[in-house]
N, CA, C and O of each residue as an XYZ file, in Angstrom:
676
protein
N      -8.426      8.445    -25.398
C      -9.491      7.839    -24.619
C      -9.169      6.403    -24.265
O      -9.476      5.955    -23.161
N      -8.562      5.682    -25.171
C      -8.141      4.321    -24.892
C      -6.635      4.279    -25.084
O      -6.139      4.215    -26.209
N      -5.926      4.316    -23.990
C      -4.486      4.430    -24.021
C      -3.844      3.145    -24.471
O      -4.210      2.073    -23.989
N      -2.880      3.223    -25.396
C      -2.140      2.014    -25.784
C      -1.280      1.493    -24.640
O      -1.022      0.294    -24.539
N      -0.841      2.407    -23.781
C      -0.103      2.049    -22.550
C      -0.912      2.615    -21.401
O      -1.121      3.827    -21.351
N      -1.382      1.776    -20.462
C      -2.168      2.262    -19.367
C      -1.408      3.353    -18.571
O      -0.191      3.282    -18.401
N      -2.152      4.342    -18.100
C      -1.527      5.445    -17.368
C      -0.734      5.029    -16.157
O       0.280      5.645    -15.830
N      -1.196      3.965    -15.474
C      -0.486      3.482    -14.306
C       0.914      2.944    -14.671
O       1.828      2.954    -13.846
N       1.056      2.478    -15.912
C       2.309      1.871    -16.332
C       3.333      2.900    -16.785
O       4.531      2.616    -16.813
N       2.872      4.090    -17.138
C       3.821      5.077    -17.710
C       4.895      5.519    -16.699
O       6.045      5.742    -17.078
N       4.528      5.643    -15.446
C       5.500      6.022    -14.439
C       6.542      4.954    -14.261
O       7.732      5.253    -14.163
N       6.111      3.703    -14.219
C       7.058      2.570    -14.080
C       7.998      2.521    -15.281
O       9.214      2.411    -15.132
N       7.412      2.603    -16.473
C       8.231      2.536    -17.708
C       9.164      3.764    -17.783
O      10.330      3.640    -18.159
N       8.637      4.947    -17.420
C       9.469      6.143    -17.434
C      10.649      6.030    -16.474
O      11.772      6.398    -16.818
N      10.394      5.525    -15.280
C      11.494      5.346    -14.297
C      12.522      4.325    -14.810
O      13.726      4.490    -14.614
N      12.030      3.284    -15.460
C      12.933      2.238    -15.964
C      13.804      2.799    -17.108
O      15.009      2.554    -17.151
N      13.188      3.546    -18.023
C      13.909      4.033    -19.213
C      14.765      5.282    -18.948
O      15.860      5.414    -19.495
N      14.256      6.201    -18.098
C      14.896      7.508    -17.970
C      15.418      7.818    -16.565
O      16.073      8.841    -16.366
N      15.144      6.972    -15.616
C      15.497      7.280    -14.222
C      14.348      8.010    -13.558
O      13.350      8.347    -14.196
N      14.505      8.248    -12.257
C      13.410      8.791    -11.476
C      13.021     10.197    -11.932
O      11.851     10.449    -12.217
N      13.972     11.100    -12.005
C      13.649     12.510    -12.281
C      13.063     12.700    -13.650
O      11.958     13.226    -13.782
N      13.784     12.279    -14.689
C      13.298     12.462    -16.060
C      12.037     11.639    -16.297
O      11.091     12.111    -16.929
N      12.025     10.415    -15.792
C      10.841      9.562    -15.960
C       9.611     10.211    -15.337
O       8.532     10.207    -15.931
N       9.775     10.764    -14.148
C       8.686     11.440    -13.473
C       8.176     12.651    -14.290
O       6.971     12.835    -14.461
N       9.101     13.447    -14.777
C       8.713     14.615    -15.559
C       8.022     14.208    -16.857
O       6.961     14.740    -17.184
N       8.611     13.270    -17.600
C       7.997     12.842    -18.872
C       6.643     12.189    -18.646
O       5.687     12.476    -19.367
N       6.553     11.304    -17.639
C       5.315     10.642    -17.361
C       4.238     11.614    -16.903
O       3.076     11.496    -17.293
N       4.629     12.570    -16.077
C       3.654     13.553    -15.593
C       3.113     14.404    -16.737
O       1.914     14.679    -16.799
N       3.989     14.814    -17.630
C       3.553     15.597    -18.782
C       2.594     14.779    -19.644
O       1.534     15.257    -20.049
N       2.998     13.512    -19.919
C       2.145     12.660    -20.763
C       0.782     12.349    -20.111
O      -0.247     12.360    -20.786
N       0.785     12.078    -18.821
C      -0.461     11.767    -18.139
C      -1.361     13.014    -18.071
O      -2.578     12.918    -18.229
N      -0.754     14.169    -17.836
C      -1.541     15.407    -17.789
C      -2.163     15.716    -19.151
O      -3.324     16.114    -19.246
N      -1.354     15.520    -20.212
C      -1.858     15.771    -21.574
C      -2.984     14.776    -21.904
O      -3.994     15.167    -22.487
N      -2.824     13.528    -21.547
C      -3.867     12.541    -21.808
C      -5.139     12.817    -21.010
O      -6.246     12.645    -21.520
N      -4.980     13.240    -19.777
C      -6.140     13.623    -18.952
C      -6.861     14.803    -19.528
O      -8.091     14.832    -19.564
N      -6.093     15.800    -19.992
C      -6.676     16.981    -20.589
C      -7.456     16.606    -21.886
O      -8.547     17.120    -22.132
N      -6.887     15.728    -22.677
C      -7.555     15.300    -23.894
C      -8.872     14.627    -23.579
O      -9.879     14.919    -24.224
N      -8.892     13.747    -22.619
C     -10.122     13.071    -22.183
C     -11.136     14.084    -21.664
O     -12.319     14.003    -21.994
N     -10.688     15.015    -20.870
C     -11.567     16.058    -20.341
C     -12.194     16.851    -21.498
O     -13.400     17.094    -21.500
N     -11.397     17.240    -22.450
C     -11.897     18.025    -23.568
C     -12.873     17.229    -24.451
O     -13.838     17.787    -24.974
N     -12.617     15.934    -24.610
C     -13.559     15.088    -25.334
C     -14.909     15.098    -24.600
O     -15.960     15.259    -25.221
N     -14.868     14.926    -23.294
C     -16.096     14.988    -22.498
C     -16.782     16.334    -22.602
O     -18.006     16.407    -22.703
N     -16.005     17.387    -22.578
C     -16.569     18.744    -22.602
C     -17.213     19.046    -23.948
O     -18.308     19.606    -24.007
N     -16.524     18.668    -25.045
C     -17.011     19.078    -26.388
C     -17.953     18.086    -27.053
O     -18.803     18.476    -27.854
N     -17.806     16.791    -26.723
C     -18.745     15.826    -27.315
C     -19.986     15.678    -26.479
O     -21.020     15.218    -26.964
N     -19.894     16.061    -25.240
C     -21.089     16.110    -24.409
C     -21.654     14.782    -24.017
O     -21.121     13.715    -24.324
N     -22.753     14.894    -23.328
C     -23.412     13.708    -22.734
C     -23.847     12.687    -23.767
O     -23.767     11.485    -23.514
N     -24.299     13.133    -24.909
C     -24.849     12.203    -25.925
C     -23.826     11.132    -26.317
O     -24.160      9.949    -26.372
N     -22.596     11.537    -26.587
C     -21.595     10.594    -27.024
C     -20.842      9.947    -25.884
O     -20.536      8.756    -25.944
N     -20.545     10.690    -24.869
C     -19.726     10.154    -23.778
C     -20.513      9.154    -22.966
O     -19.927      8.181    -22.492
N     -21.798      9.335    -22.780
C     -22.615      8.383    -22.043
C     -22.563      7.004    -22.674
O     -22.713      6.002    -21.976
N     -22.353      6.934    -23.991
C     -22.210      5.635    -24.658
C     -20.918      4.945    -24.259
O     -20.854      3.715    -24.257
N     -19.882      5.716    -23.919
C     -18.599      5.154    -23.563
C     -18.471      4.777    -22.094
O     -17.716      3.874    -21.731
N     -19.220      5.484    -21.256
C     -19.131      5.258    -19.804
C     -20.357      4.450    -19.371
O     -21.490      4.867    -19.611
N     -20.134      3.292    -18.730
C     -21.296      2.548    -18.212
C     -22.111      3.422    -17.251
O     -21.560      4.224    -16.496
N     -23.423      3.247    -17.300
C     -24.326      4.097    -16.511
C     -24.003      4.065    -15.012
O     -24.051      5.097    -14.343
N     -23.674      2.878    -14.490
C     -23.399      2.798    -13.051
C     -22.154      3.606    -12.681
O     -22.108      4.169    -11.587
N     -21.138      3.684    -13.556
C     -19.983      4.536    -13.282
C     -20.403      6.002    -13.274
O     -20.060      6.754    -12.361
N     -21.143      6.392    -14.294
C     -21.551      7.790    -14.415
C     -22.344      8.229    -13.197
O     -22.087      9.296    -12.640
N     -23.302      7.417    -12.781
C     -24.148      7.759    -11.630
C     -23.317      7.853    -10.348
O     -23.512      8.763     -9.541
N     -22.391      6.907    -10.165
C     -21.538      6.895     -8.961
C     -20.650      8.131     -8.935
O     -20.546      8.786     -7.898
N     -20.014      8.461    -10.036
C     -19.132      9.619    -10.098
C     -19.935     10.883     -9.810
O     -19.501     11.743     -9.044
N     -21.099     10.988    -10.424
C     -21.921     12.183    -10.233
C     -22.305     12.366     -8.772
O     -22.264     13.481     -8.254
N     -22.682     11.269     -8.100
C     -23.030     11.326     -6.688
C     -21.822     11.772     -5.849
O     -21.947     12.648     -4.993
N     -20.658     11.166     -6.100
C     -19.463     11.551     -5.337
C     -19.120     13.006     -5.564
O     -18.786     13.701     -4.605
N     -19.186     13.489     -6.764
C     -18.823     14.852     -7.082
C     -19.752     15.831     -6.375
O     -19.306     16.850     -5.848
N     -21.045     15.519     -6.366
C     -22.009     16.404     -5.700
C     -21.823     16.419     -4.188
O     -22.001     17.463     -3.561
N     -21.469     15.281     -3.589
C     -21.365     15.203     -2.146
C     -19.978     15.568     -1.601
O     -19.865     16.311     -0.626
N     -18.951     15.054     -2.222
C     -17.612     15.256     -1.679
C     -16.780     16.307     -2.437
O     -15.801     16.821     -1.896
N     -17.148     16.615     -3.632
C     -16.494     17.690     -4.367
C     -15.044     17.436     -4.737
O     -14.634     16.311     -5.024
N     -14.287     18.516     -4.719
C     -12.906     18.512     -5.219
C     -12.007     17.572     -4.407
O     -11.106     16.957     -4.978
N     -12.221     17.446     -3.123
C     -11.379     16.581     -2.308
C     -11.460     15.136     -2.811
O     -10.441     14.450     -2.905
N     -12.643     14.688     -3.124
C     -12.779     13.306     -3.581
C     -12.195     13.136     -5.010
O     -11.750     12.041     -5.354
N     -12.190     14.159     -5.810
C     -11.571     14.064     -7.118
C     -10.077     13.833     -6.939
O      -9.493     13.004     -7.636
N      -9.467     14.540     -6.034
C      -8.029     14.344     -5.737
C      -7.804     12.917     -5.283
O      -6.855     12.264     -5.718
N      -8.668     12.431     -4.411
C      -8.526     11.042     -3.921
C      -8.648     10.059     -5.078
O      -7.892      9.091     -5.148
N      -9.584     10.295     -5.980
C      -9.734      9.414     -7.155
C      -8.457      9.384     -8.004
O      -8.038      8.327     -8.476
N      -7.850     10.557     -8.186
C      -6.626     10.599     -9.004
C      -5.450      9.920     -8.254
O      -4.578      9.327     -8.890
N      -5.427     10.004     -6.949
C      -4.322      9.397     -6.191
C      -4.509      7.886     -6.092
O      -3.531      7.139     -6.123
N      -5.737      7.436     -5.974
C      -6.024      6.019     -5.720
C      -5.549      5.176     -6.914
O      -6.014      5.378     -8.036
N      -4.635      4.241     -6.680
C      -4.132      3.430     -7.794
C      -5.179      2.481     -8.355
O      -5.961      1.877     -7.621
N      -5.171      2.370     -9.680
C      -6.085      1.454    -10.350
C      -7.457      2.039    -10.641
O      -8.261      1.402    -11.321
N      -7.741      3.223    -10.148
C      -9.046      3.829    -10.400
C      -9.099      4.205    -11.883
O      -8.104      4.678    -12.432
N     -10.263      3.999    -12.546
C     -10.353      4.286    -13.987
C     -10.338      5.801    -14.261
O     -11.384      6.436    -14.396
N      -9.134      6.350    -14.336
C      -8.960      7.798    -14.469
C      -9.385      8.306    -15.848
O      -9.762      9.471    -15.971
N      -9.337      7.466    -16.892
C      -9.820      7.884    -18.204
C     -11.322      8.189    -18.149
O     -11.773      9.208    -18.672
N     -12.074      7.317    -17.527
C     -13.494      7.564    -17.355
C     -13.727      8.788    -16.487
O     -14.621      9.585    -16.771
N     -12.943      8.949    -15.442
C     -13.079     10.105    -14.573
C     -12.900     11.409    -15.338
O     -13.678     12.349    -15.171
N     -11.869     11.459    -16.178
C     -11.610     12.681    -16.959
C     -12.740     12.949    -17.937
O     -13.151     14.097    -18.109
N     -13.246     11.907    -18.578
C     -14.379     12.073    -19.491
C     -15.589     12.644    -18.730
O     -16.238     13.587    -19.183
N     -15.868     12.054    -17.575
C     -16.997     12.495    -16.766
C     -16.812     13.933    -16.323
O     -17.745     14.732    -16.403
N     -15.620     14.271    -15.858
C     -15.413     15.653    -15.360
C     -15.579     16.652    -16.491
O     -15.945     17.800    -16.240
N     -15.322     16.249    -17.726
C     -15.590     17.123    -18.879
C     -17.054     17.448    -19.016
O     -17.408     18.477    -19.592
N     -17.918     16.590    -18.498
C     -19.374     16.822    -18.603
C     -19.862     17.732    -17.497
O     -20.987     18.228    -17.557
N     -19.051     17.957    -16.504
C     -19.464     18.816    -15.374
C     -19.141     20.278    -15.645
O     -18.641     20.644    -16.709
N     -19.440     21.086    -14.662
C     -19.120     22.537    -14.790
C     -17.754     22.859    -14.170
O     -17.418     24.029    -13.985
N     -16.994     21.857    -13.860
C     -15.671     22.041    -13.292
C     -14.811     22.897    -14.250
O     -14.643     22.537    -15.415
N     -14.275     24.013    -13.764
C     -13.450     24.869    -14.636
C     -12.195     24.143    -15.141
O     -11.613     23.335    -14.419
N     -11.797     24.422    -16.335
C     -10.649     23.780    -16.973
C      -9.384     23.938    -16.148
O      -8.628     22.978    -15.996
N      -9.134     25.138    -15.607
C      -7.933     25.376    -14.818
C      -7.916     24.517    -13.558
O      -6.870     23.980    -13.193
N      -9.044     24.381    -12.899
C      -9.136     23.554    -11.710
C      -8.879     22.086    -12.065
O      -8.179     21.379    -11.341
N      -9.460     21.630    -13.200
C      -9.244     20.278    -13.607
C      -7.765     19.990    -13.863
O      -7.238     18.972    -13.417
N      -7.114     20.880    -14.573
C      -5.696     20.653    -14.876
C      -4.863     20.538    -13.595
O      -3.982     19.683    -13.498
N      -5.141     21.390    -12.631
C      -4.410     21.338    -11.370
C      -4.694     20.018    -10.647
O      -3.770     19.364    -10.164
N      -5.984     19.623    -10.572
C      -6.352     18.400     -9.890
C      -5.748     17.176    -10.558
O      -5.191     16.310     -9.883
N      -5.855     17.097    -11.872
C      -5.329     15.950    -12.594
C      -3.812     15.848    -12.503
O      -3.263     14.761    -12.323
N      -3.153     16.970    -12.625
C      -1.706     16.956    -12.597
C      -1.160     16.616    -11.186
O      -0.334     15.718    -11.024
N      -1.634     17.339    -10.213
C      -1.141     17.140     -8.840
C      -1.621     15.782     -8.275
O      -0.883     15.103     -7.561
N      -2.832     15.414     -8.599
C      -3.387     14.173     -8.086
C      -2.626     12.937     -8.545
O      -2.532     11.956     -7.807
N      -2.087     12.978     -9.747
C      -1.361     11.816    -10.279
C       0.087     11.781     -9.820
O       0.729     10.738     -9.952
N       0.621     12.841     -9.300
C       2.044     12.904     -8.988
C       2.509     11.888     -7.962
O       3.532     11.246     -8.201
N       1.823     11.692     -6.821
C       2.369     10.714     -5.855
C       2.491      9.316     -6.409
O       3.510      8.661     -6.191
N       1.491      8.838     -7.118
C       1.539      7.504     -7.698
C       2.611      7.404     -8.794
O       3.342      6.417     -8.880
N       2.683      8.426     -9.608
C       3.660      8.444    -10.693
C       5.075      8.423    -10.137
O       5.941      7.716    -10.652
N       5.305      9.190     -9.096
C       6.651      9.228     -8.479
C       6.988      7.859     -7.908
O       8.095      7.363     -8.115
N       6.077      7.255     -7.211
C       6.322      5.906     -6.631
C       6.623      4.930     -7.753
O       7.556      4.136     -7.629
N       5.868      4.959     -8.841
C       6.104      4.034     -9.952
C       7.430      4.302    -10.616
O       8.106      3.367    -11.044
N       7.823      5.570    -10.713
C       9.132      5.874    -11.287
C      10.272      5.307    -10.432
O      11.259      4.793    -10.959
N      10.125      5.404     -9.142
C      11.128      4.781     -8.264
C      11.180      3.283     -8.498
O      12.258      2.693     -8.570
N      10.008      2.673     -8.617
C       9.983      1.204     -8.839
C      10.662      0.832    -10.145
O      11.450     -0.112    -10.200
N      10.347      1.591    -11.211
C      10.985      1.301    -12.516
C      12.486      1.480    -12.474
O      13.237      0.680    -13.032
N      12.921      2.549    -11.798
C      14.350      2.811    -11.717
C      15.082      1.741    -10.890
O      16.193      1.334    -11.231
N      14.447      1.300     -9.810
C      15.038      0.233     -8.989
C      15.101     -1.078     -9.753
O      16.043     -1.849     -9.573
N      14.123     -1.345    -10.597
C      14.153     -2.575    -11.391
C      15.323     -2.478    -12.376
O      16.074     -3.441    -12.538
N      15.484     -1.318    -13.037
C      16.595     -1.132    -13.968
C      17.948     -1.332    -13.257
O      18.863     -1.968    -13.781
N      18.031     -0.775    -12.067
C      19.293     -0.880    -11.292
C      19.437     -2.268    -10.649
O      20.442     -2.542     -9.993
N      18.465     -3.122    -10.830
C      18.444     -4.461    -10.246
C      18.545     -4.437     -8.722
O      19.142     -5.322     -8.109
N      17.959     -3.421     -8.137
C      17.883     -3.293     -6.688
C      16.564     -3.907     -6.243
O      15.623     -3.191     -5.900
N      16.501     -5.210     -6.249
C      15.244     -5.910     -6.022
C      14.694     -5.793     -4.612
O      13.481     -5.842     -4.411
N      15.575     -5.640     -3.637
C      15.103     -5.499     -2.268
C      14.278     -4.233     -2.087
O      13.171     -4.275     -1.550
N      14.824     -3.106     -2.538
C      14.082     -1.831     -2.418
C      12.831     -1.865     -3.270
O      11.786     -1.359     -2.860
N      12.926     -2.465     -4.474
C      11.775     -2.606     -5.345
C      10.663     -3.389     -4.638
O       9.499     -2.988     -4.663
N      11.029     -4.493     -4.018
C      10.049     -5.315     -3.286
C       9.435     -4.538     -2.115
O       8.231     -4.630     -1.875
N      10.250     -3.784     -1.396
C       9.737     -2.996     -0.261
C       8.742     -1.936     -0.763
O       7.677     -1.747     -0.175
N       9.104     -1.245     -1.862
C       8.193     -0.234     -2.401
C       6.888     -0.874     -2.924
O       5.793     -0.360     -2.698
N       7.039     -1.986     -3.615
C       5.848     -2.682     -4.118
C       4.948     -3.124     -2.959
O       3.728     -2.964     -3.013
N       5.564     -3.680     -1.909
C       4.792     -4.086     -0.738
C       4.117     -2.885     -0.086
O       2.955     -2.968      0.311
N       4.829     -1.777      0.026
C       4.255     -0.572      0.593
C       3.029     -0.100     -0.216
O       2.002      0.276      0.349
N       3.165     -0.129     -1.529
C       2.037      0.278     -2.393
C       0.843     -0.647     -2.241
O      -0.301     -0.192     -2.222
N       1.103     -1.946     -2.132
C       0.032     -2.902     -1.965
C      -0.668     -2.691     -0.628
O      -1.897     -2.708     -0.560
N       0.109     -2.492      0.436
C      -0.468     -2.244      1.772
C      -1.332     -0.959      1.744
O      -2.438     -0.934      2.284
N      -0.812      0.086      1.113
C      -1.573      1.360      1.055
C      -2.853      1.177      0.258
O      -3.911      1.658      0.664
N      -2.769      0.486     -0.877
C      -3.966      0.266     -1.687
C      -4.981     -0.574     -0.933
O      -6.178     -0.287     -0.967
N      -4.501     -1.631     -0.238
C      -5.406     -2.475      0.525
C      -6.059     -1.661      1.657
O      -7.270     -1.742      1.865
N      -5.266     -0.896      2.366
C      -5.784     -0.110      3.482
C      -6.830      0.912      2.986
O      -7.868      1.110      3.618
N      -6.537      1.549      1.851
C      -7.480      2.520      1.297
C      -8.783      1.840      0.918
O      -9.864      2.380      1.150
N      -8.677      0.656      0.336
C      -9.880     -0.078     -0.026
C     -10.627     -0.566      1.200
O     -11.847     -0.432      1.292
N      -9.900     -1.122      2.123
C     -10.479     -1.688      3.353
C     -11.225     -0.633      4.175
O     -12.313     -0.885      4.692
N     -10.619      0.550      4.285
C     -11.186      1.608      5.111
C     -11.834      2.723      4.282
O     -11.927      3.867      4.726
N     -12.271      2.376      3.094
C     -12.837      3.384      2.187
C     -14.068      4.070      2.758
O     -14.240      5.273      2.562
N     -14.940      3.329      3.468
C     -16.119      3.943      4.042
C     -15.728      4.997      5.082
O     -16.297      6.088      5.119
N     -14.756      4.657      5.920
C     -14.265      5.645      6.927
C     -13.662      6.848      6.222
O     -13.858      7.987      6.644
N     -12.926      6.589      5.141
C     -12.298      7.660      4.381
C     -13.363      8.588      3.787
O     -13.229      9.810      3.843
N     -14.426      7.997      3.217
C     -15.480      8.789      2.641
C     -16.202      9.610      3.722
O     -16.572     10.760      3.482
N     -16.398      9.038      4.880
C     -17.039      9.772      6.005
C     -16.151     10.935      6.453
O     -16.646     12.024      6.742
N     -14.833     10.697      6.509
C     -13.912     11.758      6.881
C     -13.922     12.886      5.873
O     -13.919     14.059      6.246
N     -13.935     12.531      4.577
C     -13.995     13.553      3.521
C     -15.309     14.327      3.615
O     -15.333     15.552      3.492
N     -16.393     13.595      3.835
C     -17.680     14.246      3.977
C     -17.704     15.222      5.161
O     -18.203     16.341      5.045
N     -17.163     14.785      6.286
C     -17.062     15.637      7.480
C     -16.200     16.854      7.176
O     -16.554     17.972      7.552
N     -15.081     16.653      6.504
C     -14.180     17.741      6.144
C     -14.904     18.761      5.257
O     -14.781     19.967      5.473
N     -15.647     18.288      4.277
C     -16.379     19.183      3.378
C     -17.470     19.954      4.122
O     -17.681     21.139      3.861
N     -18.161     19.288      5.043
C     -19.210     19.981      5.788
C     -18.608     21.082      6.670
O     -19.204     22.148      6.818
N     -17.420     20.829      7.259
C     -16.756     21.842      8.070
C     -16.364     23.043      7.196
O     -16.527     24.191      7.610
N     -15.849     22.778      5.990
C     -15.458     23.852      5.078
C     -16.658     24.661      4.624
O     -16.563     25.875      4.443
N     -17.783     23.995      4.441
C     -19.010     24.727      3.979
C     -19.534     25.612      5.112
O     -20.076     26.685      4.847
N     -19.383     25.187      6.363
C     -19.847     25.998      7.494
C     -18.974     27.243      7.660
O     -19.460     28.296      8.071
N     -17.682     27.117      7.338
C     -16.753     28.244      7.491
C     -16.955     29.324      6.451
O     -16.601     30.482      6.671
N     -17.538     28.938      5.288
C     -17.766     29.935      4.199
C     -18.906     30.853      4.600
O     -19.890     30.413      5.192
N     -18.766     32.159      4.267
C     -19.868     33.094      4.626
C     -21.076     32.918      3.751
O     -22.072     33.620      3.925
């Protein structure tokens, strides 16, 4: 629940220590296992104990997003860098989200960021500072753009979900 090494750092450290491929695999396994552990804590300890760990405003915000945007927004939360994924996993354990769906979402959702961080760690190890700086700048631009246009992104996801709901019989 409280990681000694933040999840965002594991990809970078993995890339630095093991290279891109092995670092990505090891980091992905570790992040998926940690996410599963948090989910199970939420599922088995329930609202009584988990609500003490998650500030009320986070819980209410996540619950609203889950009800309105569903699985698509969960993927976005996992992809978005810096988002408190430990709290997200605890919260999702309180929902009726099936375990198999959670594992797929948590694993796949973390992969793009983990891969990018593995590249950054490997480039630092190789002392390829130019490519490292370009990747870091690209990540910062993407994070800024996602934050800056978050309302438009939420409207797009909402529109996408409404279209999918209309297509279902």
